[in-house]
C-alpha positions as CSV (number, residue, x, y, z in Angstrom):
1,M,90.2,173.4,96.8
2,I,93.5,171.6,97.3
3,G,93.4,167.8,96.1
4,G,91.3,169.2,93.1
5,S,92.0,172.7,92.3
6,V,94.0,173.9,95.3
7,L,91.6,176.8,95.8
8,S,87.7,176.0,96.5
9,Q,84.9,178.9,94.6
10,F,82.3,176.7,95.8
11,S,82.2,174.4,99.1
12,C,80.3,171.7,100.6
13,S,77.1,172.9,100.6
14,S,74.4,172.9,104.1
15,A,72.5,169.8,102.7
16,A,76.0,167.4,102.2
17,K,76.2,165.1,104.3
18,C,79.5,166.0,107.1
19,D,80.4,163.7,110.0
20,I,82.5,165.0,113.0
21,A,84.3,162.6,114.7
22,V,85.3,163.1,118.7
23,A,88.0,161.1,120.9
24,S,88.3,161.6,124.1
25,G,90.9,160.9,126.8
26,S,93.9,161.4,128.2
27,D,96.4,160.2,125.5
28,Y,96.4,162.7,122.5
29,V,98.2,160.7,120.3
30,S,95.5,158.0,121.1
31,N,92.5,160.6,120.6
32,T,93.5,162.1,117.3
33,N,94.2,158.4,116.0
34,K,90.8,157.4,116.8
35,A,89.2,160.5,115.6
36,V,90.6,160.3,112.3
37,E,89.5,156.3,112.2
38,L,86.4,157.2,112.9
39,L,86.3,159.2,109.5
40,G,87.8,156.4,107.5
41,G,91.5,156.8,108.1
42,M,93.7,159.4,106.7
43,E,94.1,157.6,103.5
44,K,90.9,158.9,102.7
45,F,92.1,162.1,102.4
46,V,95.9,161.7,102.0
47,K,97.0,159.6,98.7
48,N,100.1,157.5,98.1
49,G,102.6,160.2,96.6
50,S,100.9,163.2,97.6
51,R,102.0,166.4,99.5
52,V,100.6,167.5,102.0
53,A,100.4,171.0,103.6
54,I,99.5,171.0,107.8
55,L,98.6,173.9,109.8
56,P,99.1,173.7,113.3
57,N,98.6,176.5,115.9
58,T,101.6,178.1,117.3
59,Q,100.6,181.5,118.2
60,S,101.9,181.4,121.9
61,R,103.6,179.4,124.5
62,H,101.3,179.7,127.4
63,P,99.3,176.4,128.0
64,G,95.8,176.1,125.8
65,S,96.9,178.6,123.7
66,Y,98.3,176.0,120.7
67,T,97.9,173.1,119.0
68,K,99.5,170.1,121.2
69,P,102.9,168.5,119.7
70,D,101.3,165.1,120.5
71,I,98.4,166.2,117.8
72,V,100.9,167.4,115.3
73,R,102.6,164.0,115.8
74,A,99.9,161.6,115.4
75,V,99.1,163.4,111.7
76,I,102.3,163.4,110.7
77,R,102.7,159.7,111.2
78,M,99.2,159.4,109.9
79,C,100.3,161.0,106.4
80,K,103.3,159.0,106.6
81,E,101.6,155.8,106.6
82,A,98.8,157.0,104.1
83,G,101.9,156.9,101.6
84,A,102.4,161.2,101.8
85,A,105.6,161.8,99.9
86,E,106.3,165.1,102.2
87,V,104.7,166.7,105.3
88,N,104.6,170.2,105.4
89,C,104.3,172.5,108.1
90,L,103.7,176.0,106.7
91,S,103.8,178.9,109.2
92,W,104.9,182.8,108.9
93,L,105.3,182.8,112.7
94,T,109.1,182.9,113.6
95,P,111.3,179.7,114.4
96,K,111.2,180.8,118.4
97,H,107.2,180.3,118.3
98,W,108.3,176.4,117.3
99,A,110.4,176.2,119.6
100,D,108.9,177.4,122.1
101,T,105.5,175.4,121.8
102,G,107.6,172.6,121.2
103,L,106.4,171.8,118.0
104,D,109.7,172.2,115.8
105,K,110.9,169.0,117.7
106,A,107.5,167.1,117.0
107,V,108.4,167.9,113.3
108,K,111.5,166.9,113.1
109,E,111.3,163.6,115.0
110,E,108.3,163.0,112.8
111,G,110.6,163.6,109.8
112,A,108.1,166.4,108.0
113,N,109.5,170.0,106.9
114,L,108.9,173.4,108.5
115,K,108.5,176.4,105.9
116,I,108.7,179.5,107.4
117,I,107.3,182.6,105.3
118,D,109.1,185.4,105.2
119,R,105.6,187.2,107.0
120,D,106.8,190.8,105.4
121,D,108.5,189.6,102.0
122,E,104.9,190.3,99.6
123,S,106.8,188.6,96.5
124,L,106.5,185.3,98.7
125,Y,102.3,185.9,98.5
126,Q,100.1,184.9,96.1
127,S,97.4,187.4,94.9
128,V,93.9,185.6,95.1
129,P,90.6,187.0,94.2
130,V,87.6,186.4,96.6
131,P,84.8,186.5,94.1
132,R,82.3,186.0,96.8
133,G,83.7,188.2,99.1
134,I,81.3,190.7,101.2
135,A,84.0,192.7,103.0
136,L,87.4,191.0,101.5
137,K,87.7,191.0,97.7
138,E,91.4,190.1,97.8
139,A,93.5,187.3,99.9
140,Q,97.3,187.1,99.6
141,V,98.0,183.8,100.1
142,M,101.3,182.4,100.6
143,K,103.2,180.6,97.5
144,E,104.1,177.5,99.1
145,F,100.9,176.4,99.9
146,F,100.2,175.9,96.3
147,N,103.1,173.3,96.2
148,N,101.0,170.9,98.2
149,D,98.1,168.4,97.2
150,V,96.4,168.1,100.3
151,F,95.9,170.5,103.0
152,I,94.7,169.4,106.7
153,D,93.8,172.5,109.1
154,M,94.9,171.9,112.7
155,P,94.2,174.4,114.9
156,I,93.4,174.9,119.0
157,T,90.1,175.9,120.0
158,K,90.3,178.7,122.5
159,D,88.9,182.8,123.2
160,H,90.0,185.7,121.0
161,A,90.2,189.2,121.8
162,G,87.7,190.1,118.7
163,N,85.5,187.6,117.4
164,K,86.1,185.9,121.0
165,F,86.4,182.1,119.0
166,T,88.9,180.6,117.3
167,G,88.9,177.3,115.3
168,T,89.2,176.0,112.2
169,M,88.2,178.9,110.1
170,K,90.3,181.8,111.9
171,N,93.3,179.6,112.0
172,L,93.5,180.0,108.2
173,M,94.5,183.8,108.4
174,A,97.7,181.7,109.2
175,L,98.2,181.3,105.3
176,N,97.6,184.9,104.5
177,F,99.9,188.0,104.1
178,R,100.0,189.5,107.4
179,V,99.6,192.9,106.0
180,N,96.5,191.8,104.2
181,N,95.2,190.5,107.6
182,R,95.4,194.1,109.0
183,T,92.6,194.5,106.9
184,F,90.7,192.8,108.7
185,H,90.8,194.8,112.0
186,K,89.2,197.7,111.9
187,E,89.5,200.2,114.8
188,N,88.0,199.4,118.2
189,W,88.0,195.4,116.7
190,T,87.7,193.9,120.3
191,T,84.9,196.0,121.2
192,D,82.9,197.4,118.4
193,R,80.2,195.6,117.3
194,S,80.8,196.6,113.6
195,A,84.6,196.6,113.7
196,I,84.2,192.7,115.0
197,E,81.3,192.0,112.4
198,H,84.0,193.5,109.5
199,L,86.6,190.9,111.4
200,D,84.5,188.0,111.2
201,Q,83.1,188.8,108.0
202,C,86.7,188.8,106.5
203,I,87.3,185.6,107.6
204,A,84.5,184.1,106.3
205,D,85.5,185.4,103.1
206,L,88.6,184.1,103.0
207,N,87.3,180.6,104.0
208,T,85.3,180.7,100.8
209,V,89.1,180.2,98.8
210,I,90.7,178.2,101.2
211,E,89.0,174.6,101.9
212,P,90.6,171.8,104.1
213,D,90.7,168.5,102.8
214,L,90.7,167.6,106.6
215,C,90.8,169.7,109.9
216,V,92.2,168.4,113.1
217,V,91.0,170.4,116.3
218,D,93.0,170.1,119.4
219,A,90.4,170.6,122.0
220,T,92.1,169.0,124.8
221,E,92.8,171.8,127.1
222,F,92.5,175.3,126.0
223,I,92.1,179.4,126.9
224,T,88.3,180.2,127.4
225,T,89.7,184.5,128.3
226,N,92.8,186.2,127.5
227,G,92.7,185.1,124.1
228,P,94.4,184.4,121.5
229,F,98.2,184.6,123.1
230,G,97.0,184.3,126.8
231,P,97.9,183.2,129.7
232,G,94.1,182.4,130.4
233,K,91.8,180.7,132.0
234,L,92.0,176.8,130.9
235,I,89.7,174.2,130.8
236,K,90.2,170.8,129.9
237,P,87.7,168.7,127.7
238,Q,90.7,166.5,126.6
239,K,88.8,166.2,122.9
240,V,90.5,166.0,119.6
241,I,87.9,166.6,117.0
242,A,88.3,165.7,113.3
243,G,86.3,166.3,110.0
244,K,85.4,168.3,106.9
245,D,82.8,170.7,107.6
246,R,84.4,173.9,109.4
247,V,81.2,175.5,110.1
248,A,80.1,172.5,112.0
249,I,83.2,171.8,113.7
250,D,83.5,175.6,115.1
251,A,79.7,175.3,116.2
252,Y,80.6,172.0,117.9
253,C,84.1,173.5,119.5
254,T,81.5,176.9,121.2
255,T,79.8,174.2,123.4
256,L,82.6,173.0,124.9
257,W,82.7,175.9,126.6
258,G,79.2,176.9,127.2
259,M,78.3,178.8,123.9
260,E,76.1,178.5,121.1
261,A,77.1,179.1,117.3
262,K,74.4,181.9,117.3
263,D,76.9,184.0,119.6
264,I,80.1,183.7,117.0
265,I,79.0,186.3,114.3
266,M,82.0,184.2,111.9
267,I,80.5,181.1,112.3
268,N,76.9,182.3,111.5
269,K,78.8,184.4,108.5
270,A,80.4,181.3,107.1
271,Y,76.7,179.6,107.0
272,E,75.2,182.4,104.9
273,H,78.1,181.6,102.7
274,Q,77.1,177.9,102.7
275,L,80.7,176.6,103.9
276,G,78.4,174.3,106.5
277,Q,75.8,172.9,108.4
278,I,75.3,175.1,111.5
279,D,72.8,173.0,113.0
280,L,74.2,170.3,115.0
281,Q,70.9,168.2,115.0
282,K,71.5,168.1,111.1
283,V,74.9,166.3,111.8
284,R,76.4,163.0,112.6
285,I,78.6,163.4,115.2
286,E,79.9,160.1,116.7
287,E,81.9,160.4,119.9
288,V,84.1,157.6,121.5
289,T,86.6,157.4,124.6
290,A,90.0,156.4,122.5
């Protein structure tokens, strides 16, 4: 776990107290600030002088398919106010992805660093055993990730062609070597149940060795069809969700578009790994209007 030993062999147990903060409104900077404030403020997660890695989703330029620049701006500002020495946005996607979404401008204007890692150069990735993995036995995580003390996962929740849901846990594939990620996808991975199960198990397995210190999720507007790239049907809950428990956060996000956690294999696999709480009745959720 970053902030401890960078990688986590053991995660937050389902018995741990894992709060979720939800802030709603049309001002996405205010939503983000309020959600993190409800958790105790960014200083709870970012210590003075620390190096912070953040992982927004920049996968596509279509509305509802990428993390909003205003949410990224707010997180960078809060990290700096908490005393971060560096804020580094990590990605193996191209500069064009960052430009098309406006995220490069937000990163530059807020004084953070955009570190794009060559997605085809295996020497830039570190092999990481996955001892608890069922389908995934080894990950290949970008080496630059290990140069940071704190990790903030910043996905957008949205539709996905294979497992039907993207959120905190699936976003971590963006740290993993693209060739290794291909092993997650078997033939007919969008239609065959066993192939979808394999994909979801690999994602859950990957999450046993990478644990965010904080998750800040864009649920302001997102696609519920034709994911992950879009364009697709948009809904606009105008919410930012913050917390640490990835299972609980992803379970909460499914409710925003009429699903339940039990509908998503990945969330159930992660719960079986004891990565968090799937029963939202056992999670303290605080919702406010920012």
